[in-house]
C-alpha positions as CSV (number, residue, x, y, z in Angstrom):
1,M,-29.9,-27.5,-25.4
2,K,-26.6,-29.3,-27.7
3,A,-26.2,-31.7,-24.6
4,I,-29.9,-32.6,-24.7
5,I,-29.9,-33.5,-28.1
6,L,-26.4,-35.2,-27.6
7,F,-28.6,-37.4,-24.9
8,F,-31.8,-38.8,-27.2
9,L,-28.7,-38.8,-29.9
10,L,-26.9,-41.8,-27.9
11,V,-30.5,-43.1,-26.9
12,F,-31.3,-44.2,-30.1
13,S,-28.2,-44.6,-31.6
14,F,-28.5,-47.6,-28.6
15,I,-31.6,-48.3,-30.1
16,A,-30.8,-48.8,-32.9
17,N,-27.5,-50.5,-33.1
18,A,-29.9,-52.8,-30.4
19,A,-32.4,-54.1,-33.3
20,N,-29.5,-54.6,-35.6
21,V,-28.7,-57.7,-33.9
22,K,-30.2,-61.5,-34.7
23,P,-31.0,-62.1,-31.6
24,D,-30.8,-65.8,-30.8
25,F,-33.6,-66.4,-28.6
26,I,-36.7,-64.0,-27.9
27,V,-38.5,-63.7,-24.6
28,A,-42.0,-61.6,-24.9
29,A,-44.1,-62.2,-21.8
30,D,-47.5,-62.4,-23.8
31,G,-46.1,-65.2,-25.4
32,S,-44.9,-64.2,-29.0
33,G,-41.1,-65.5,-28.6
34,N,-39.1,-68.0,-27.6
35,F,-40.0,-68.0,-23.8
36,K,-42.0,-65.9,-21.3
37,T,-39.8,-65.5,-19.0
38,V,-35.5,-64.8,-18.8
39,Q,-34.8,-67.8,-16.8
40,E,-36.4,-69.9,-19.3
41,A,-34.4,-68.4,-21.8
42,I,-30.9,-68.5,-19.9
43,H,-31.6,-72.2,-19.4
44,A,-31.3,-73.3,-23.1
45,V,-28.1,-71.0,-23.8
46,P,-25.9,-73.9,-24.1
47,D,-22.9,-74.4,-20.9
48,F,-19.7,-73.1,-22.1
49,R,-20.1,-71.7,-25.8
50,N,-17.1,-69.7,-26.9
51,K,-19.6,-67.6,-29.5
52,T,-22.0,-64.7,-28.0
53,T,-25.5,-65.3,-27.4
54,V,-28.1,-63.5,-28.2
55,I,-31.2,-62.7,-25.9
56,F,-34.0,-60.2,-26.4
57,I,-36.2,-59.9,-24.3
58,K,-39.3,-58.0,-24.9
59,K,-41.0,-54.6,-23.1
60,G,-42.6,-55.8,-19.4
61,I,-41.8,-56.2,-16.0
62,Y,-39.9,-59.8,-15.2
63,K,-41.0,-60.3,-11.9
64,E,-37.9,-63.2,-11.5
65,K,-35.2,-64.7,-9.2
66,L,-32.8,-65.1,-11.9
67,I,-29.1,-67.2,-11.8
68,L,-27.2,-66.5,-15.1
69,A,-24.7,-69.8,-13.9
70,A,-20.4,-69.6,-14.9
71,S,-20.8,-71.8,-17.7
72,K,-23.5,-69.7,-19.4
73,K,-20.4,-67.9,-21.0
74,N,-21.0,-64.9,-23.0
75,V,-24.3,-64.1,-22.8
76,K,-26.0,-60.2,-24.2
77,L,-29.3,-59.6,-23.3
78,I,-30.3,-56.3,-25.6
79,G,-33.7,-55.1,-23.8
80,E,-36.2,-53.2,-26.0
81,S,-37.4,-50.5,-24.0
82,L,-34.8,-49.2,-20.8
83,N,-37.2,-48.1,-19.2
84,E,-40.1,-50.6,-20.0
85,T,-38.2,-53.9,-20.1
86,I,-37.9,-54.7,-16.3
87,L,-35.9,-57.4,-14.1
88,T,-37.3,-57.3,-11.2
89,Y,-37.6,-59.1,-7.9
90,D,-38.9,-57.7,-4.0
91,D,-35.5,-60.3,-1.9
92,Y,-34.2,-58.3,1.3
93,A,-32.0,-59.0,3.7
94,Q,-33.7,-59.2,6.3
95,K,-36.4,-61.3,5.1
96,K,-37.0,-65.1,5.7
97,N,-36.3,-68.1,3.5
98,I,-38.0,-71.8,3.5
99,F,-35.5,-72.3,7.2
100,G,-36.8,-69.4,8.7
101,E,-33.4,-67.7,8.8
102,E,-32.6,-64.6,7.1
103,K,-31.5,-64.9,3.4
104,G,-28.8,-61.5,4.2
105,T,-27.3,-58.9,1.4
106,S,-25.7,-62.0,-0.8
107,G,-29.3,-63.2,-0.7
108,S,-30.9,-60.7,-1.3
109,S,-30.0,-60.2,-4.9
110,S,-32.9,-60.1,-8.1
111,F,-30.3,-61.4,-10.3
112,Y,-26.7,-63.6,-9.8
113,I,-24.2,-63.0,-12.9
114,Y,-21.6,-65.6,-12.9
115,G,-20.5,-66.4,-16.6
116,E,-17.5,-65.0,-18.5
117,G,-18.4,-62.8,-20.8
118,F,-21.6,-61.2,-19.6
119,S,-23.4,-58.1,-21.4
120,A,-26.7,-56.0,-21.3
121,E,-27.7,-53.1,-23.5
122,N,-31.3,-51.1,-22.8
123,I,-32.6,-53.5,-19.5
124,T,-33.7,-52.0,-16.2
125,F,-32.6,-54.3,-13.0
126,Q,-34.6,-54.0,-9.8
127,N,-34.6,-54.7,-6.2
128,S,-38.1,-53.1,-5.8
129,S,-38.6,-54.1,-1.9
130,G,-38.3,-50.7,-0.9
131,P,-36.3,-48.8,1.9
132,V,-36.0,-52.3,4.3
133,G,-32.6,-52.2,4.7
134,Q,-30.0,-54.1,1.9
135,A,-31.3,-55.0,-1.0
136,V,-29.1,-56.1,-3.9
137,A,-30.0,-55.8,-7.4
138,V,-27.5,-56.9,-9.0
139,W,-24.6,-59.3,-7.8
140,A,-22.4,-58.5,-10.7
141,G,-19.7,-62.0,-9.8
142,G,-18.4,-62.3,-13.2
143,D,-15.0,-61.7,-15.6
144,K,-15.6,-58.5,-17.9
145,L,-18.8,-57.7,-18.0
146,I,-20.8,-55.1,-20.4
147,F,-23.8,-52.7,-19.4
148,T,-24.3,-50.3,-21.7
149,N,-27.4,-47.6,-21.2
150,C,-29.3,-49.3,-18.5
151,R,-30.7,-49.1,-14.9
152,F,-30.2,-50.4,-12.0
153,L,-32.5,-49.5,-9.3
154,G,-32.6,-49.4,-5.4
155,F,-32.0,-47.8,-2.1
156,Q,-29.4,-49.9,0.1
157,D,-26.8,-52.0,-1.7
158,T,-28.2,-51.5,-5.0
159,L,-25.2,-53.1,-6.8
160,Y,-22.8,-55.2,-5.6
161,T,-19.6,-55.7,-7.5
162,Y,-18.8,-59.5,-6.4
163,G,-15.5,-61.1,-6.6
164,G,-11.7,-59.5,-7.1
165,G,-10.3,-60.5,-9.6
166,N,-13.1,-59.6,-11.5
167,R,-13.4,-56.9,-14.2
168,Q,-16.6,-54.7,-15.0
169,Y,-17.4,-51.7,-17.2
170,Y,-20.2,-49.7,-17.2
171,K,-21.0,-47.4,-19.8
172,N,-24.3,-44.4,-19.8
173,C,-26.3,-46.3,-17.2
174,Y,-28.1,-44.9,-14.0
175,I,-27.5,-46.0,-11.1
176,E,-29.2,-45.0,-7.9
177,G,-29.7,-45.7,-4.2
178,T,-28.7,-44.7,-0.2
179,V,-25.9,-46.4,0.9
180,D,-23.1,-48.0,0.1
181,F,-25.2,-48.9,-3.6
182,I,-21.6,-49.2,-5.0
183,F,-20.0,-52.1,-3.4
184,G,-18.1,-55.2,-3.2
185,A,-14.4,-55.7,-4.1
186,S,-13.9,-56.2,-8.5
187,T,-12.3,-53.6,-10.4
188,A,-14.9,-52.0,-12.2
189,W,-15.1,-48.3,-15.1
190,F,-17.7,-46.0,-14.3
191,E,-17.8,-43.9,-18.1
192,S,-20.7,-41.6,-18.6
193,C,-22.7,-42.6,-16.2
194,T,-25.4,-40.6,-13.6
195,I,-25.5,-41.5,-10.0
196,F,-28.7,-40.1,-8.7
197,C,-28.5,-40.1,-4.6
198,K,-31.2,-40.9,-2.4
199,K,-32.0,-39.4,1.5
200,A,-28.9,-39.8,2.9
201,G,-25.8,-42.1,3.5
202,Y,-22.1,-43.1,1.0
203,I,-22.2,-43.4,-2.7
204,T,-19.7,-46.6,-2.8
205,A,-17.8,-49.4,-0.6
206,A,-15.7,-50.4,-2.4
207,S,-13.9,-53.9,-0.3
208,T,-10.7,-53.6,-3.1
209,A,-7.7,-56.9,-2.5
210,D,-4.8,-55.3,-0.7
211,T,-3.2,-57.3,-4.4
212,T,-5.4,-55.1,-7.0
213,K,-4.8,-52.2,-8.2
214,F,-7.9,-51.1,-9.1
215,G,-11.1,-51.0,-7.3
216,Y,-13.9,-48.3,-8.9
217,I,-13.1,-45.7,-11.4
218,L,-16.2,-43.2,-12.2
219,N,-15.4,-40.8,-15.1
220,K,-17.0,-38.3,-16.6
221,C,-20.2,-39.3,-14.3
222,K,-22.9,-36.8,-13.2
223,I,-23.8,-37.2,-9.1
224,K,-27.1,-36.0,-8.5
225,G,-29.9,-36.5,-6.5
226,D,-32.6,-35.5,-4.3
227,A,-30.6,-35.9,-1.1
228,P,-30.1,-32.9,1.0
229,A,-27.7,-30.5,0.9
230,N,-24.3,-32.5,2.1
231,S,-25.9,-36.0,3.4
232,F,-23.9,-37.6,1.3
233,Y,-20.1,-38.7,1.2
234,L,-18.3,-40.3,-1.9
235,G,-17.5,-43.4,0.1
236,R,-16.1,-45.4,2.7
237,P,-13.7,-48.8,2.9
238,W,-15.7,-51.9,3.4
239,R,-12.5,-53.5,3.4
240,P,-8.8,-51.6,4.8
241,Y,-7.4,-51.4,1.3
242,A,-10.1,-49.7,-1.1
243,K,-9.6,-48.1,-3.5
244,V,-11.6,-45.8,-5.7
245,A,-10.8,-42.3,-8.1
246,Y,-13.7,-40.0,-9.2
247,L,-12.7,-39.0,-12.5
248,H,-13.9,-35.4,-14.4
249,C,-16.8,-36.0,-12.4
250,E,-19.7,-33.6,-11.5
251,L,-20.4,-33.3,-8.1
252,P,-23.5,-31.7,-6.3
253,D,-24.0,-29.7,-3.3
254,F,-24.6,-33.0,-1.0
255,I,-21.6,-34.2,-0.6
256,R,-20.1,-33.8,1.9
257,H,-16.9,-31.2,2.2
258,E,-14.9,-33.8,3.6
259,G,-15.7,-36.5,0.8
260,W,-14.7,-40.1,2.5
261,N,-15.6,-41.4,5.6
262,N,-13.3,-43.9,7.3
263,W,-16.1,-46.4,8.5
264,D,-15.1,-45.3,12.6
265,K,-11.6,-47.6,11.9
266,E,-8.6,-44.8,11.8
267,S,-6.5,-47.2,10.5
268,N,-8.3,-47.5,7.3
269,E,-7.1,-44.0,6.6
270,K,-3.1,-45.9,6.2
271,T,-5.0,-48.8,3.6
272,A,-7.4,-46.9,2.0
273,Y,-6.9,-44.6,-1.7
274,F,-9.8,-42.5,-2.3
275,A,-8.8,-39.8,-5.3
276,E,-10.3,-37.7,-7.3
277,Y,-8.9,-35.1,-10.5
278,K,-10.9,-32.0,-11.4
279,S,-13.8,-32.4,-10.1
280,T,-16.6,-30.1,-10.9
281,G,-20.1,-27.8,-9.7
282,K,-20.9,-27.0,-6.1
283,G,-19.9,-30.3,-3.7
284,A,-16.4,-29.6,-5.4
285,E,-14.0,-28.7,-2.7
286,P,-10.2,-30.4,-3.0
287,K,-9.4,-28.4,0.5
288,S,-12.2,-29.4,2.6
289,R,-11.5,-32.8,1.8
290,V,-10.0,-35.1,4.4
291,E,-6.0,-34.5,5.0
292,W,-5.9,-39.1,3.7
293,S,-7.5,-37.9,0.5
294,H,-5.6,-37.4,-2.3
295,Q,-6.4,-35.5,-5.0
296,L,-4.7,-36.5,-8.4
297,T,-1.9,-34.4,-10.1
298,D,-1.8,-34.7,-14.1
299,E,0.7,-37.1,-13.8
300,E,-0.5,-39.1,-11.6
301,Y,-4.1,-39.6,-14.1
302,K,-1.7,-40.9,-16.5
303,I,-2.7,-44.5,-15.2
304,Y,-6.1,-44.4,-15.7
305,I,-6.6,-46.1,-19.1
306,L,-8.9,-48.4,-19.6
307,E,-6.2,-51.9,-21.0
308,N,-4.4,-49.9,-17.7
309,V,-6.4,-50.6,-15.4
310,F,-8.4,-53.9,-16.8
311,R,-5.0,-55.7,-16.8
312,G,-5.0,-55.6,-21.1
313,W,-8.1,-55.9,-21.5
314,N,-10.3,-52.9,-23.4
315,P,-14.7,-52.8,-23.6
316,E,-14.5,-50.8,-26.1
317,A,-12.7,-53.3,-28.7
318,K,-14.3,-54.0,-31.4
């Protein structure tokens, strides 16, 4: 009961904070705001503005293929309602473009984010194409991105954390999918997120560069889902030097006993760094994990501090 009360207090606090922020632009599909579409509001943001531009998006389903260009810095999207402010599109990898060519994984995204300092609160990001292969909801390709109390909905390849030098922070978010549904090269920290596994597959597919010290950190996350028992891996290496660490995470019985997969390439076992620290739940089986993964010691765990992982940037700093 205490956990449920705490959850609702957190949600209400997010809504209250969002309501106290004076927006620069309001998007409303019914015409009651400055713009009817999200893309129009993004276009209106001055290029390379140093101050934060706040865009408030009223309830509604906004079916748009969105692009936030690199010149649109420090843009903040705030949704009126987490479950009712939905940014969605339905492209997928094998869908054809106007030239009859397949769009590919990168071309499938509903929202492309290039701008540095982007943040979002209380918004649902969706790829609504269904279980049709790779179909990205968000192509997160900017540095210093922050997502708070957001949902990412899809199946395969839901969230693409693009760019080896980029740092991204996801707090109290919900991310769902099937195969490799959190993937890419960025350094990304997932704080107290709910990771929902559908059908069977792999949660992460990191492509961390060999020169990047940290890849994905999932801290105090709850892994949930409707997948059958022993059907999901914690991750596999999209590229040889993939790095993923689960810290204090709750793992259910559908997490496979071995935990990790080498993507059918034995050489990846020598380069990838997959780790856990004090996992809990029926899926926490440290003695059954693959030999090339790591159970962190208390000393090894100490390096996992936000400012250390993010090379001096602290997204929690006010």
